[in-house]
N, C-alpha and C positions, 0 to 999 in steps of 0.2 A: 486161394487167390481168386478174386472175382474176374470174370471175363470182361474185356473192354469191347463194346459193340462197334465193330468197324464195318462200314458199308464198302465192300470191295469194288463195286461198280462205281461208286463215287471216287474211290482212289484212282481207278483207271481214268475216269473223266478228268480228275484234277491233273493227272500226269499229261493227258492230251492237251489240256488248257496251257500247261507250262510250255509244251512244245510249240503250240500256236503262238503264244506270247513271244517266245524266243525267235520264231521265224519272222514275226513282224518287227520285233525290236532290232534284231541284227540284220534285217533285210531292208525294207523301205524306210523305216524310221532312222536308224543309226548305222546302217551297214557300211556306208562310205567312211563315216567318222571312226567306226570300230577298226576298219582296215587300216586307216591312217595311224591311229593311236597304237595299234598292236604291231605295226610293221608288216602287215600282210599286203602282199602285192598281187596284182592280177595274175602274174605267172604262178605264184604259190597257190592261189585259189584254183587255177586251172589244173595244176599238178594234183592237188588234193582231190578235185572232182574226177580226174582221170584215174586215180587209184580206187575210186569208189567210196562214196561217203555213207553207204548203207550201214556199215559196221559202226561208224561214229554216231549216226543217228540212233541206231539200235541201242548202243551203250548209253547214250544220253537219255533215251526213253526209260531204260532200266533205272538209271539214276533218278529220274523224275518220279518213277513208281515208288522207289524207296523213300524219297523225300515226302511224297504224298502220304504214304503209309505211316511214316513216323509223325508227320504233321497231324494226321487223323487222331493218333493217340494223344498228342499234345493238346489238340482241340478238345477232346473228351475231358481231359484233366482240367484244362483251363475253364471250360464251361462249368464244371462242377465247383471249382475253386472260386471263380469270379461270379458265379450265378448269372452268366451271360450266355445268350444263345443267339442264333441267327447270324446274319451277315456281320454284325459288329464283333461277335466272338471270332469269326473267321478272320476278319481284318486284324484283330488283336493278336491272335495266335500266329498269323503269318508275320506280322511286324516284329513281335518279340522274339520269334525264332530267328528272323533275319538279324535283328540287333544283337542278340546274345550269342549266336553261333556263326552265322555267315560273315557278317561285317568284320568282326575281329580276326577271324581266320584268314580272310582274303586280304587283310591289310599287309600280310607278309609279302605279297607280290610287289607292293610299293616299297616296303621297308627293307627287304632283303634281296629282291630280284631286280630292283631298279626300274620297275614299271611306273608309269606316270599316275598321278592322282586322278587326272582326267579319265584315264582308262579304268581306274578303280571305280570312280563314280558311274561311269557308263555301264560297266559290268554289274555293279551292285544295284543300279537302278533296275536292271532286268531281274536280278535275284530278289529284290524287295517286291517288285510288282508281281513276279511269278508266285512267290510265297503267299502274298496277300490274296491273289486270285485263286490259288489252290485252296487257301483257307476258307474263302467265301463259298466255293463250290462244295467243299466238304461240309461246311456248316449248314448250308441250305438244303443239301441233299440228305434229308433225314430218312 
């Protein structure tokens, strides 16, 4: 079986990019809207911060690393299959990964958990942007 060339430094960088995108998305851009749509109150946020959010951020970073690692593999296969390289290959890999895996799975929160479509679009806007940005980082960091 041939080895898939993965740039591990690019994987770490892509995971960091996902975390930065998330902090901006759920902070200054849409933080208040996310709190409203998710039912998060100032008291709940204060309580969560009081318990320490380091573990949550650490686990989120591990999740981002896994996603970037898998996306790097997807990008390698997509580049070979589509004969596409560079930023456009990264955008396509991120988009198709989101459309094929993330969007359908997260629809369950609306369909079965009673969450609003507005919250779904807000969260999936982040998921889409994050995957596309990770794809671009991975594709450009040859």
